[in-house]
Structures are given as structure tokens and as C-alpha cells.
py3Dmol code that shows the C-alpha trace and the ligand (Angstrom):
import py3Dmol

protein = """\
ATOM      1  CA  MET A   1      64.784 175.720  95.957  1.00  0.00           C
ATOM      2  CA  ASP A   2      63.141 173.208  98.405  1.00  0.00           C
ATOM      3  CA  VAL A   3      65.290 170.299  97.147  1.00  0.00           C
ATOM      4  CA  PHE A   4      68.291 171.204  99.260  1.00  0.00           C
ATOM      5  CA  PRO A   5      66.561 171.123 102.687  1.00  0.00           C
ATOM      6  CA  ASN A   6      64.778 167.964 101.831  1.00  0.00           C
ATOM      7  CA  LEU A   7      68.122 166.331 101.060  1.00  0.00           C
ATOM      8  CA  LEU A   8      69.463 167.459 104.333  1.00  0.00           C
ATOM      9  CA  LEU A   9      66.583 165.937 106.185  1.00  0.00           C
ATOM     10  CA  LYS A  10      66.822 162.699 104.309  1.00  0.00           C
ATOM     11  CA  TYR A  11      70.588 162.653 104.985  1.00  0.00           C
ATOM     12  CA  GLU A  12      70.030 163.409 108.741  1.00  0.00           C
ATOM     13  CA  GLY A  13      67.435 160.606 108.852  1.00  0.00           C
ATOM     14  CA  TRP A  14      69.980 158.233 107.357  1.00  0.00           C
ATOM     15  CA  CYS A  15      72.652 159.236 109.799  1.00  0.00           C
ATOM     16  CA  VAL A  16      70.326 158.798 112.772  1.00  0.00           C
ATOM     17  CA  ARG A  17      69.383 155.334 111.366  1.00  0.00           C
ATOM     18  CA  ILE A  18      73.043 154.294 110.818  1.00  0.00           C
ATOM     19  CA  LEU A  19      73.823 155.593 114.368  1.00  0.00           C
ATOM     20  CA  VAL A  20      71.085 153.602 116.011  1.00  0.00           C
ATOM     21  CA  GLU A  21      72.020 150.447 113.912  1.00  0.00           C
ATOM     22  CA  VAL A  22      75.724 150.871 114.986  1.00  0.00           C
ATOM     23  CA  LYS A  23      74.736 151.380 118.634  1.00  0.00           C
ATOM     24  CA  ARG A  24      72.537 148.163 118.482  1.00  0.00           C
ATOM     25  CA  MET A  25      75.375 146.146 116.788  1.00  0.00           C
ATOM     26  CA  PHE A  26      77.738 147.418 119.376  1.00  0.00           C
ATOM     27  CA  ARG A  27      75.429 146.472 122.291  1.00  0.00           C
ATOM     28  CA  PHE A  28      74.896 143.062 120.688  1.00  0.00           C
ATOM     29  CA  GLN A  29      78.727 142.539 120.169  1.00  0.00           C
ATOM     30  CA  LEU A  30      79.345 143.764 123.808  1.00  0.00           C
ATOM     31  CA  GLN A  31      76.821 141.045 125.017  1.00  0.00           C
ATOM     32  CA  ILE A  32      78.526 138.415 122.934  1.00  0.00           C
ATOM     33  CA  TRP A  33      81.914 139.423 124.102  1.00  0.00           C
ATOM     34  CA  LEU A  34      80.810 139.460 127.753  1.00  0.00           C
ATOM     35  CA  MET A  35      79.300 135.937 127.366  1.00  0.00           C
ATOM     36  CA  ILE A  36      82.550 134.602 125.643  1.00  0.00           C
ATOM     37  CA  HIS A  37      84.619 136.194 128.381  1.00  0.00           C
ATOM     38  CA  LEU A  38      82.549 134.729 131.111  1.00  0.00           C
ATOM     39  CA  LEU A  39      82.585 131.308 129.508  1.00  0.00           C
ATOM     40  CA  ARG A  40      86.328 131.435 128.893  1.00  0.00           C
ATOM     41  CA  ARG A  41      87.046 132.551 132.337  1.00  0.00           C
ATOM     42  CA  GLN A  42      84.135 130.735 133.749  1.00  0.00           C
ATOM     43  CA  VAL A  43      83.407 133.508 136.310  1.00  0.00           C
ATOM     44  CA  ILE A  44      80.038 132.372 137.631  1.00  0.00           C
ATOM     45  CA  PRO A  45      78.518 135.163 139.728  1.00  0.00           C
ATOM     46  CA  THR A  46      75.391 133.313 141.133  1.00  0.00           C
ATOM     47  CA  ALA A  47      74.310 130.049 142.661  1.00  0.00           C
ATOM     48  CA  SER A  48      72.246 127.711 140.583  1.00  0.00           C
ATOM     49  CA  LEU A  49      68.997 126.147 141.906  1.00  0.00           C
ATOM     50  CA  PHE A  50      68.770 122.759 143.565  1.00  0.00           C
ATOM     51  CA  LYS A  51      67.024 119.776 141.879  1.00  0.00           C
ATOM     52  CA  PHE A  52      65.501 116.733 143.365  1.00  0.00           C
ATOM     53  CA  GLN A  53      65.431 113.119 142.202  1.00  0.00           C
ATOM     54  CA  LYS A  54      61.903 112.031 141.019  1.00  0.00           C
ATOM     55  CA  ASN A  55      59.739 110.456 143.906  1.00  0.00           C
ATOM     56  CA  MET A  56      61.891 112.159 146.511  1.00  0.00           C
ATOM     57  CA  LYS A  57      59.564 113.103 149.416  1.00  0.00           C
ATOM     58  CA  LEU A  58      60.856 116.280 150.933  1.00  0.00           C
ATOM     59  CA  PRO A  59      60.520 117.138 154.651  1.00  0.00           C
ATOM     60  CA  THR A  60      57.728 119.570 155.528  1.00  0.00           C
ATOM     61  CA  ASN A  61      58.701 123.150 156.326  1.00  0.00           C
ATOM     62  CA  VAL A  62      58.860 124.162 159.945  1.00  0.00           C
ATOM     63  CA  SER A  63      57.398 127.113 161.556  1.00  0.00           C
ATOM     64  CA  GLY A  64      60.157 129.448 162.442  1.00  0.00           C
ATOM     65  CA  CYS A  65      60.685 132.500 164.562  1.00  0.00           C
ATOM     66  CA  ASN A  66      58.283 135.387 165.111  1.00  0.00           C
ATOM     67  CA  CYS A  67      60.868 138.143 164.789  1.00  0.00           C
ATOM     68  CA  LYS A  68      60.235 141.085 162.439  1.00  0.00           C
ATOM     69  CA  GLY A  69      62.733 142.582 160.092  1.00  0.00           C
ATOM     70  CA  THR A  70      65.999 141.130 161.251  1.00  0.00           C
ATOM     71  CA  CYS A  71      66.557 138.828 164.288  1.00  0.00           C
ATOM     72  CA  VAL A  72      68.424 140.563 167.094  1.00  0.00           C
ATOM     73  CA  ASP A  73      67.442 139.121 170.330  1.00  0.00           C
ATOM     74  CA  PRO A  74      68.753 135.533 170.941  1.00  0.00           C
ATOM     75  CA  ARG A  75      66.524 135.156 174.004  1.00  0.00           C
ATOM     76  CA  THR A  76      63.275 135.593 171.952  1.00  0.00           C
ATOM     77  CA  CYS A  77      64.314 134.364 168.534  1.00  0.00           C
ATOM     78  CA  ALA A  78      63.210 130.664 168.213  1.00  0.00           C
ATOM     79  CA  CYS A  79      65.980 130.058 165.550  1.00  0.00           C
ATOM     80  CA  ALA A  80      68.602 131.467 167.763  1.00  0.00           C
ATOM     81  CA  LYS A  81      67.503 129.070 170.493  1.00  0.00           C
ATOM     82  CA  LEU A  82      68.047 126.042 168.242  1.00  0.00           C
ATOM     83  CA  ASN A  83      71.665 127.391 167.914  1.00  0.00           C
ATOM     84  CA  GLY A  84      72.251 127.316 171.694  1.00  0.00           C
ATOM     85  CA  SER A  85      70.560 130.640 172.280  1.00  0.00           C
ATOM     86  CA  ASP A  86      72.972 132.424 170.003  1.00  0.00           C
ATOM     87  CA  PHE A  87      73.238 133.546 166.498  1.00  0.00           C
ATOM     88  CA  PRO A  88      75.776 131.653 164.407  1.00  0.00           C
ATOM     89  CA  TYR A  89      76.655 134.705 162.425  1.00  0.00           C
ATOM     90  CA  VAL A  90      78.237 137.956 163.233  1.00  0.00           C
ATOM     91  CA  ASN A  91      76.562 140.878 161.254  1.00  0.00           C
ATOM     92  CA  CYS A  92      79.494 142.156 159.298  1.00  0.00           C
ATOM     93  CA  HIS A  93      79.964 142.347 155.563  1.00  0.00           C
ATOM     94  CA  GLY A  94      76.790 140.453 154.966  1.00  0.00           C
ATOM     95  CA  GLY A  95      77.326 137.781 157.696  1.00  0.00           C
ATOM     96  CA  ARG A  96      80.340 135.819 158.913  1.00  0.00           C
ATOM     97  CA  LEU A  97      80.054 132.421 160.534  1.00  0.00           C
ATOM     98  CA  ILE A  98      81.604 132.796 163.980  1.00  0.00           C
ATOM     99  CA  GLU A  99      82.609 129.242 164.371  1.00  0.00           C
ATOM    100  CA  ALA A 100      81.927 125.854 162.666  1.00  0.00           C
ATOM    101  CA  ARG A 101      79.031 123.916 164.229  1.00  0.00           C
ATOM    102  CA  ALA A 102      77.552 120.536 163.723  1.00  0.00           C
ATOM    103  CA  VAL A 103      74.573 122.198 162.111  1.00  0.00           C
ATOM    104  CA  VAL A 104      73.592 125.828 161.687  1.00  0.00           C
ATOM    105  CA  PHE A 105      69.966 126.526 162.157  1.00  0.00           C
ATOM    106  CA  GLU A 106      69.026 129.442 159.900  1.00  0.00           C
ATOM    107  CA  CYS A 107      65.790 131.377 159.561  1.00  0.00           C
ATOM    108  CA  GLY A 108      63.569 130.137 156.785  1.00  0.00           C
ATOM    109  CA  PRO A 109      60.326 130.489 154.971  1.00  0.00           C
ATOM    110  CA  GLY A 110      58.258 129.967 158.094  1.00  0.00           C
ATOM    111  CA  CYS A 111      59.931 132.804 159.915  1.00  0.00           C
ATOM    112  CA  GLY A 112      58.631 136.307 160.534  1.00  0.00           C
ATOM    113  CA  CYS A 113      62.001 138.080 159.740  1.00  0.00           C
ATOM    114  CA  GLY A 114      62.807 139.437 156.298  1.00  0.00           C
ATOM    115  CA  PRO A 115      65.454 138.576 153.746  1.00  0.00           C
ATOM    116  CA  GLY A 116      67.984 140.926 155.341  1.00  0.00           C
ATOM    117  CA  CYS A 117      68.210 138.863 158.488  1.00  0.00           C
ATOM    118  CA  VAL A 118      71.765 137.977 159.548  1.00  0.00           C
ATOM    119  CA  ASN A 119      70.479 134.487 160.304  1.00  0.00           C
ATOM    120  CA  ARG A 120      69.953 133.894 156.568  1.00  0.00           C
ATOM    121  CA  THR A 121      73.557 134.563 155.600  1.00  0.00           C
ATOM    122  CA  SER A 122      73.940 131.295 153.554  1.00  0.00           C
ATOM    123  CA  GLN A 123      70.886 131.992 151.461  1.00  0.00           C
ATOM    124  CA  ARG A 124      72.028 134.944 149.534  1.00  0.00           C
ATOM    125  CA  GLY A 125      73.994 133.327 146.736  1.00  0.00           C
ATOM    126  CA  ILE A 126      77.549 133.775 145.743  1.00  0.00           C
ATOM    127  CA  LYS A 127      78.844 137.137 146.648  1.00  0.00           C
ATOM    128  CA  HIS A 128      82.536 136.858 145.566  1.00  0.00           C
ATOM    129  CA  ARG A 129      83.952 136.641 141.986  1.00  0.00           C
ATOM    130  CA  LEU A 130      84.849 132.991 141.768  1.00  0.00           C
ATOM    131  CA  GLU A 131      86.941 131.669 138.890  1.00  0.00           C
ATOM    132  CA  VAL A 132      87.480 128.131 137.472  1.00  0.00           C
ATOM    133  CA  PHE A 133      90.958 127.548 136.363  1.00  0.00           C
ATOM    134  CA  ARG A 134      93.076 124.587 135.059  1.00  0.00           C
ATOM    135  CA  THR A 135      95.668 122.965 137.237  1.00  0.00           C
ATOM    136  CA  PRO A 136      98.426 120.781 136.009  1.00  0.00           C
ATOM    137  CA  LYS A 137      97.501 117.548 137.915  1.00  0.00           C
ATOM    138  CA  LYS A 138      93.991 118.015 139.444  1.00  0.00           C
ATOM    139  CA  GLY A 139      91.889 119.136 136.514  1.00  0.00           C
ATOM    140  CA  TRP A 140      89.741 122.070 137.127  1.00  0.00           C
ATOM    141  CA  ALA A 141      90.025 124.214 140.385  1.00  0.00           C
ATOM    142  CA  VAL A 142      88.491 127.218 141.874  1.00  0.00           C
ATOM    143  CA  ARG A 143      89.914 130.425 143.222  1.00  0.00           C
ATOM    144  CA  SER A 144      88.456 133.836 144.120  1.00  0.00           C
ATOM    145  CA  TRP A 145      89.470 137.303 142.655  1.00  0.00           C
ATOM    146  CA  ASP A 146      88.340 138.771 145.982  1.00  0.00           C
ATOM    147  CA  PHE A 147      89.699 138.578 149.421  1.00  0.00           C
ATOM    148  CA  LEU A 148      87.743 136.054 151.566  1.00  0.00           C
ATOM    149  CA  SER A 149      87.610 136.715 155.326  1.00  0.00           C
ATOM    150  CA  ALA A 150      87.449 133.947 157.850  1.00  0.00           C
ATOM    151  CA  GLY A 151      83.887 132.823 158.152  1.00  0.00           C
ATOM    152  CA  ALA A 152      82.633 134.156 154.887  1.00  0.00           C
ATOM    153  CA  PRO A 153      80.151 131.996 153.094  1.00  0.00           C
ATOM    154  CA  VAL A 154      81.601 130.995 149.738  1.00  0.00           C
ATOM    155  CA  CYS A 155      79.092 128.819 147.889  1.00  0.00           C
ATOM    156  CA  GLU A 156      76.602 126.109 148.475  1.00  0.00           C
ATOM    157  CA  TYR A 157      77.254 122.590 146.947  1.00  0.00           C
ATOM    158  CA  ILE A 158      74.540 122.287 144.529  1.00  0.00           C
ATOM    159  CA  GLY A 159      73.316 119.332 142.393  1.00  0.00           C
ATOM    160  CA  VAL A 160      70.604 116.704 142.167  1.00  0.00           C
ATOM    161  CA  LEU A 161      69.395 115.540 145.616  1.00  0.00           C
ATOM    162  CA  ILE A 162      69.392 111.633 145.262  1.00  0.00           C
ATOM    163  CA  ARG A 163      69.344 108.629 147.661  1.00  0.00           C
ATOM    164  CA  ALA A 164      72.796 107.247 148.476  1.00  0.00           C
ATOM    165  CA  GLU A 165      71.652 103.841 147.487  1.00  0.00           C
ATOM    166  CA  ASP A 166      71.027 104.983 143.965  1.00  0.00           C
ATOM    167  CA  THR A 167      74.634 105.953 143.440  1.00  0.00           C
ATOM    168  CA  ASP A 168      76.031 102.457 144.105  1.00  0.00           C
ATOM    169  CA  HIS A 169      75.785 101.505 140.367  1.00  0.00           C
ATOM    170  CA  VAL A 170      77.429 104.881 139.424  1.00  0.00           C
ATOM    171  CA  CYS A 171      80.957 104.598 138.393  1.00  0.00           C
ATOM    172  CA  GLU A 172      83.229 107.507 137.447  1.00  0.00           C
ATOM    173  CA  ASN A 173      81.182 110.264 139.174  1.00  0.00           C
ATOM    174  CA  ASN A 174      83.608 112.496 140.772  1.00  0.00           C
ATOM    175  CA  TYR A 175      80.892 114.970 141.768  1.00  0.00           C
ATOM    176  CA  ILE A 176      78.978 113.168 144.482  1.00  0.00           C
ATOM    177  CA  PHE A 177      78.699 114.804 147.898  1.00  0.00           C
ATOM    178  CA  ASP A 178      77.392 112.662 150.675  1.00  0.00           C
ATOM    179  CA  ILE A 179      75.204 114.694 153.099  1.00  0.00           C
ATOM    180  CA  ASP A 180      76.662 113.452 156.325  1.00  0.00           C
ATOM    181  CA  CYS A 181      76.815 116.144 159.059  1.00  0.00           C
ATOM    182  CA  LEU A 182      78.541 113.849 161.535  1.00  0.00           C
ATOM    183  CA  GLN A 183      81.293 112.799 159.138  1.00  0.00           C
ATOM    184  CA  THR A 184      81.792 116.346 158.114  1.00  0.00           C
ATOM    185  CA  MET A 185      82.213 117.166 161.681  1.00  0.00           C
ATOM    186  CA  ARG A 186      84.237 114.385 162.800  1.00  0.00           C
ATOM    187  CA  GLY A 187      86.005 113.415 159.592  1.00  0.00           C
ATOM    188  CA  LEU A 188      89.441 111.979 159.678  1.00  0.00           C
ATOM    189  CA  ASP A 189      91.188 115.172 158.732  1.00  0.00           C
ATOM    190  CA  GLY A 190      88.247 117.279 159.129  1.00  0.00           C
ATOM    191  CA  ARG A 191      87.396 120.513 160.958  1.00  0.00           C
ATOM    192  CA  GLU A 192      87.349 118.991 164.439  1.00  0.00           C
ATOM    193  CA  ARG A 193      91.138 118.728 164.400  1.00  0.00           C
ATOM    194  CA  ARG A 194      91.451 122.331 163.226  1.00  0.00           C
ATOM    195  CA  LEU A 195      88.808 123.953 165.309  1.00  0.00           C
ATOM    196  CA  GLY A 196      88.775 122.115 168.656  1.00  0.00           C
ATOM    197  CA  ASP A 197      85.566 122.250 170.595  1.00  0.00           C
ATOM    198  CA  VAL A 198      82.432 122.576 168.722  1.00  0.00           C
ATOM    199  CA  SER A 199      78.788 122.564 169.645  1.00  0.00           C
ATOM    200  CA  VAL A 200      76.714 119.473 168.667  1.00  0.00           C
ATOM    201  CA  PRO A 201      73.060 120.366 169.364  1.00  0.00           C
ATOM    202  CA  ALA A 202      71.007 117.491 170.935  1.00  0.00           C
ATOM    203  CA  ILE A 203      68.013 117.753 168.650  1.00  0.00           C
ATOM    204  CA  ASN A 204      66.055 115.445 166.209  1.00  0.00           C
ATOM    205  CA  ASN A 205      68.186 112.303 167.264  1.00  0.00           C
ATOM    206  CA  PHE A 206      71.253 114.178 166.307  1.00  0.00           C
ATOM    207  CA  ASP A 207      73.326 114.114 169.342  1.00  0.00           C
ATOM    208  CA  GLY A 208      76.882 113.334 168.175  1.00  0.00           C
ATOM    209  CA  ASP A 209      78.441 110.438 169.957  1.00  0.00           C
ATOM    210  CA  ASP A 210      75.471 108.164 169.928  1.00  0.00           C
ATOM    211  CA  GLN A 211      75.167 108.379 166.209  1.00  0.00           C
ATOM    212  CA  LYS A 212      79.018 108.324 165.473  1.00  0.00           C
ATOM    213  CA  SER A 213      78.975 104.524 164.584  1.00  0.00           C
ATOM    214  CA  GLU A 214      75.740 104.723 162.680  1.00  0.00           C
ATOM    215  CA  SER A 215      76.699 107.548 160.433  1.00  0.00           C
ATOM    216  CA  VAL A 216      75.728 106.375 157.111  1.00  0.00           C
ATOM    217  CA  PRO A 217      74.612 109.039 154.725  1.00  0.00           C
ATOM    218  CA  GLU A 218      71.196 108.397 153.306  1.00  0.00           C
ATOM    219  CA  PHE A 219      71.184 111.071 150.767  1.00  0.00           C
ATOM    220  CA  CYS A 220      73.806 112.800 148.561  1.00  0.00           C
ATOM    221  CA  ILE A 221      74.147 115.740 146.131  1.00  0.00           C
ATOM    222  CA  ASP A 222      74.989 114.659 142.591  1.00  0.00           C
ATOM    223  CA  ALA A 223      76.572 117.486 140.758  1.00  0.00           C
ATOM    224  CA  GLY A 224      77.582 115.251 137.888  1.00  0.00           C
ATOM    225  CA  SER A 225      74.937 116.722 135.449  1.00  0.00           C
ATOM    226  CA  THR A 226      73.699 119.795 137.239  1.00  0.00           C
ATOM    227  CA  GLY A 227      75.678 121.888 139.626  1.00  0.00           C
ATOM    228  CA  ASN A 228      77.308 125.082 140.471  1.00  0.00           C
ATOM    229  CA  ILE A 229      80.978 126.227 140.934  1.00  0.00           C
ATOM    230  CA  ALA A 230      81.305 124.121 144.001  1.00  0.00           C
ATOM    231  CA  ARG A 231      81.738 120.968 141.863  1.00  0.00           C
ATOM    232  CA  PHE A 232      85.120 122.251 140.807  1.00  0.00           C
ATOM    233  CA  ILE A 233      86.559 122.707 144.232  1.00  0.00           C
ATOM    234  CA  ASN A 234      89.259 120.295 144.947  1.00  0.00           C
ATOM    235  CA  HIS A 235      90.355 118.358 148.066  1.00  0.00           C
ATOM    236  CA  SER A 236      93.223 119.484 150.157  1.00  0.00           C
ATOM    237  CA  CYS A 237      94.708 117.718 153.346  1.00  0.00           C
ATOM    238  CA  GLU A 238      95.296 121.577 154.607  1.00  0.00           C
ATOM    239  CA  PRO A 239      92.052 123.186 153.233  1.00  0.00           C
ATOM    240  CA  ASN A 240      91.137 126.821 153.423  1.00  0.00           C
ATOM    241  CA  LEU A 241      87.331 126.118 153.335  1.00  0.00           C
ATOM    242  CA  PHE A 242      85.229 124.017 155.583  1.00  0.00           C
ATOM    243  CA  VAL A 243      81.839 122.312 154.988  1.00  0.00           C
ATOM    244  CA  GLN A 244      79.016 123.391 157.203  1.00  0.00           C
ATOM    245  CA  CYS A 245      75.511 121.729 157.228  1.00  0.00           C
ATOM    246  CA  VAL A 246      72.788 124.260 157.235  1.00  0.00           C
ATOM    247  CA  LEU A 247      69.157 123.814 158.029  1.00  0.00           C
ATOM    248  CA  SER A 248      66.563 126.474 157.089  1.00  0.00           C
ATOM    249  CA  SER A 249      63.273 125.455 155.777  1.00  0.00           C
ATOM    250  CA  HIS A 250      63.193 121.988 157.598  1.00  0.00           C
ATOM    251  CA  HIS A 251      64.999 120.236 160.406  1.00  0.00           C
ATOM    252  CA  ASP A 252      65.924 116.923 158.793  1.00  0.00           C
ATOM    253  CA  VAL A 253      69.664 116.683 159.192  1.00  0.00           C
ATOM    254  CA  LYS A 254      69.807 113.948 156.545  1.00  0.00           C
ATOM    255  CA  LEU A 255      68.851 116.557 153.991  1.00  0.00           C
ATOM    256  CA  ALA A 256      70.761 119.450 155.216  1.00  0.00           C
ATOM    257  CA  ARG A 257      72.019 122.113 152.757  1.00  0.00           C
ATOM    258  CA  VAL A 258      75.839 121.953 152.443  1.00  0.00           C
ATOM    259  CA  MET A 259      77.707 125.170 152.521  1.00  0.00           C
ATOM    260  CA  LEU A 260      81.348 125.963 152.069  1.00  0.00           C
ATOM    261  CA  PHE A 261      82.694 128.661 154.342  1.00  0.00           C
ATOM    262  CA  ALA A 262      86.193 130.268 154.512  1.00  0.00           C
ATOM    263  CA  ALA A 263      88.230 128.735 157.289  1.00  0.00           C
ATOM    264  CA  ASP A 264      90.975 131.402 157.254  1.00  0.00           C
ATOM    265  CA  ASN A 265      91.525 134.752 155.667  1.00  0.00           C
ATOM    266  CA  ILE A 266      92.185 133.765 152.003  1.00  0.00           C
ATOM    267  CA  PRO A 267      94.011 136.234 149.741  1.00  0.00           C
ATOM    268  CA  PRO A 268      92.783 136.608 146.156  1.00  0.00           C
ATOM    269  CA  MET A 269      93.749 133.941 143.601  1.00  0.00           C
ATOM    270  CA  GLN A 270      94.575 131.248 146.099  1.00  0.00           C
ATOM    271  CA  GLU A 271      93.071 127.882 145.156  1.00  0.00           C
ATOM    272  CA  LEU A 272      90.057 127.173 147.305  1.00  0.00           C
ATOM    273  CA  THR A 273      89.814 123.675 148.859  1.00  0.00           C
ATOM    274  CA  TYR A 274      88.127 121.731 151.367  1.00  0.00           C
ATOM    275  CA  ASP A 275      88.680 118.370 153.022  1.00  0.00           C
ATOM    276  CA  TYR A 276      86.780 115.625 151.183  1.00  0.00           C
ATOM    277  CA  GLY A 277      87.026 113.663 154.324  1.00  0.00           C
ATOM    278  CA  TYR A 278      87.437 110.212 152.764  1.00  0.00           C
ATOM    279  CA  ALA A 279      88.797 107.459 155.087  1.00  0.00           C
ATOM    280  CA  LEU A 280      91.693 105.584 153.407  1.00  0.00           C
ATOM    281  CA  ASP A 281      90.681 102.381 151.692  1.00  0.00           C
ATOM    282  CA  SER A 282      86.965 103.294 152.044  1.00  0.00           C
ATOM    283  CA  VAL A 283      86.186 103.353 148.188  1.00  0.00           C
ATOM    284  CA  SER A 284      85.893 100.253 146.151  1.00  0.00           C
ATOM    285  CA  GLY A 285      84.988  99.606 142.454  1.00  0.00           C
ATOM    286  CA  PRO A 286      82.249  97.590 140.904  1.00  0.00           C
ATOM    287  CA  ASP A 287      84.481  94.402 141.415  1.00  0.00           C
ATOM    288  CA  GLY A 288      84.710  95.087 145.077  1.00  0.00           C
ATOM    289  CA  LYS A 289      88.371  95.903 144.884  1.00  0.00           C
ATOM    290  CA  ILE A 290      89.573  98.888 146.801  1.00  0.00           C
ATOM    291  CA  ILE A 291      90.393 101.976 144.636  1.00  0.00           C
ATOM    292  CA  GLN A 292      93.113 104.256 145.603  1.00  0.00           C
ATOM    293  CA  MET A 293      93.484 107.876 144.312  1.00  0.00           C
ATOM    294  CA  PRO A 294      96.734 109.902 144.751  1.00  0.00           C
ATOM    295  CA  CYS A 295      96.300 113.314 146.387  1.00  0.00           C
ATOM    296  CA  TYR A 296      98.203 116.123 144.689  1.00  0.00           C
ATOM    297  CA  CYS A 297      97.145 118.845 147.188  1.00  0.00           C
ATOM    298  CA  GLY A 298     100.759 119.848 147.934  1.00  0.00           C
ATOM    299  CA  ALA A 299     100.259 120.283 151.648  1.00  0.00           C
ATOM    300  CA  ALA A 300     103.126 119.743 154.048  1.00  0.00           C
ATOM    301  CA  ASP A 301     101.090 117.088 155.912  1.00  0.00           C
ATOM    302  CA  CYS A 302      99.455 115.560 152.739  1.00  0.00           C
ATOM    303  CA  ARG A 303      98.144 112.076 153.298  1.00  0.00           C
ATOM    304  CA  LYS A 304      99.159 111.397 149.708  1.00  0.00           C
ATOM    305  CA  ARG A 305      95.924 109.736 148.824  1.00  0.00           C
ATOM    306  CA  LEU A 306      92.421 111.061 148.603  1.00  0.00           C
ATOM    307  CA  PHE A 307      91.045 107.590 149.416  1.00  0.00           C
TER     308      PHE A 307
END
"""
ligand_1 = """\
27
SAM
C 84.591 117.434 142.787
S 85.755 117.114 141.590
C 86.782 118.616 141.640
C 86.992 119.155 140.353
C 87.840 118.515 139.413
N 89.179 118.755 139.635
C 87.523 118.693 137.863
O 88.363 118.839 137.163
O 86.303 118.590 137.616
C 86.685 115.872 142.352
C 87.788 115.244 141.559
O 88.853 116.178 141.379
C 90.089 115.454 141.418
N 90.839 115.929 142.761
C 90.294 116.694 143.613
N 91.251 117.090 144.472
C 92.322 116.484 144.285
C 93.642 116.302 144.826
N 93.998 116.910 145.989
N 94.518 115.511 144.196
C 94.170 114.894 143.093
N 92.997 114.887 142.394
C 92.096 115.696 143.033
C 89.902 114.119 141.632
O 89.689 113.413 140.314
C 88.417 114.095 142.174
O 87.771 112.930 141.967
"""
view = py3Dmol.view(width=600, height=400)
view.addModel(protein, "pdb")
view.setStyle({"model": 0}, {"cartoon": {"style": "trace"}})
view.addModel(ligand_1, "xyz")
view.setStyle({"model": 1}, {"stick": {}})
view.zoomTo()
view.show()
């Protein structure tokens, strides 16, 4: 008489076990599907970490402001003072850069304020859904699934921080970004033309005109082997992003962080581009001969060459 309830119990046990197994398999499959989907579409939601070349001496951290929580008063915040007694960001939608500057001084590890401070806007990683896609003539490119409003931080240019002299022997690396805040500011087809007057702070021997002729980058970011989505962003002669040098932990402009911000309101799925800022005939090969590269940005005022 007891056999029947025992069988029922056993059957129930099997059912539960099967259900648990199916659930586990489903979860595993879902994970694999998500991974394949992300890899295929290359939607990369977060920024990767910076790496440094061996033997690279990094500048010491500066002591920052004494604010608490979030910085609000530009008259008392030491970091705001470095930005001309103003905050470079407006506190909306996680921070928007008001205007392009030679350098933005953000709050850093030496500051009293917390991670929610508006003057740490560029330090919060990628906030928009960016996608790498294939173009017919320019290889890979980047677009956003989300609307980007003017001044929104898009991503940092991440890679291995190296000395510029160590790239001289490197041929065929399309992913090297020279850290040159003056060039970024005053580049041939750069932001200056688009944005008119910009502030160049007189600090740390970085006072614009005097340095103009000496502007030779000492360091660069090599995203050839390690990088993030920024390495896939193409050049345009009429870009919708701009490069902004940012200092947060130290004040060495030669080693500034390189951030890309939206220059305009950018509708979803529009290719994201910035001005690489090359001067024409400025790139030569190992034999010393000038190399030219055609530009396929398609802008009405395209220079027809990247360099
Ligand atoms: C930083 S990578 C950008 C991502 C690259 N398209 C890829 O497939 O990896 C720079 C290289 O992309 C190509 N590129 C970028 N912008 C271009 C443009 N406007 N016209 C032609 N080629 C471009 C050039 O080969 C350039 O050296």
C-alpha cells in the first residue's frame, strides 16, 4: 500500500531535479547567447583600464579641493579655481561639458568631494550604448544607440601610455593617439575653428601661444594591442565629437587623459567621429618618404586626405 506514495515522491523528486537542471542550462545558454550577441554587435558598455609602459615614471598626485560631497561653490573649490573659478560641467544628466577648454581640471583622488561630484564627469565610464559597425571604406566605425546631447562625455581614449619616441619604429599602427593638448586645441581643422574663443589657463608652463611652436608630444596612447571602443572611432573633417584633455589626479599636461565629448546633439545611429588633426604631409614612412592617406569622411568640406 505504501509503494504508491513512495513512487509519487520519487517522481516529484525527479521532476524538481529536471526542472533545476533545465533552469541551470537555460541560464547558461542565456549567458552564452548574451556573450555571442555582445561580441557580434560589439556593444561595449564599460571603459577598460589604462596600462603604462614599463619604466614609465608617473607624476605624483596633487592635493585637491577640500569640498565635501559634491563641489558647488566655485569661489571656495580649489579645482574650480584652476578652471578660471568656474565648473567646466553643468550638472544635468550626469554632467555636460559647457564648452571646450585647453584643459579641464577635474577633482581627483586628493579631493575631499565624493564620486558623485559633477567635477568628476569624465571619470564615470561609458554611459551610452556604443556599437562598433563595419563601413564600406573606412573599416570599423562607432555609433551610439542612444541620443547624445552636446557636451556629453562619450568615452576616454584608452590604451598603453608610451613615450612618443618609442613609436618611431612602429609602422602600420593606426591606433596611436599623441597627447598634445595644444595641437588638439589649435589643430588645423580642430575645435578652435568650430568653437571660437576658448580659455587657455596659464598654468604649469602651459600658456598657449608661447608653446605653440614647441608643441611636440612627449607621450602617446597606443591602443594597438590594448584599448577600448575609442580606437574604432574614425576621423571626419566635419566631426560630431571633440577631443578634450582632462587632468584629475596630477597636473602634468603632457600626460593628460584624452576624452571625447559630443560636439553637437547627435541622433542615434549616426557615426561618431572626431578630427584626427593631422597636418597634410606630416607623416612619413621608414624610408623618410611622405605618406598620404585618402579621407573618406564624406563631409562637404572634406580635405580629401587624412594626412
Ligand atoms: C583609430 S583607427 C579607426 C578605426 C578603423 N577604421 C578600424 O577599422 O580599426 C584609424 C584608421 O581608420 C581609418 N580611417 C579613419 N578615418 C578615416 C577616414 N575618414 N577616411 C579613411 N580612413 C579612415 C584609417 O585607416 C586610420 O588609420
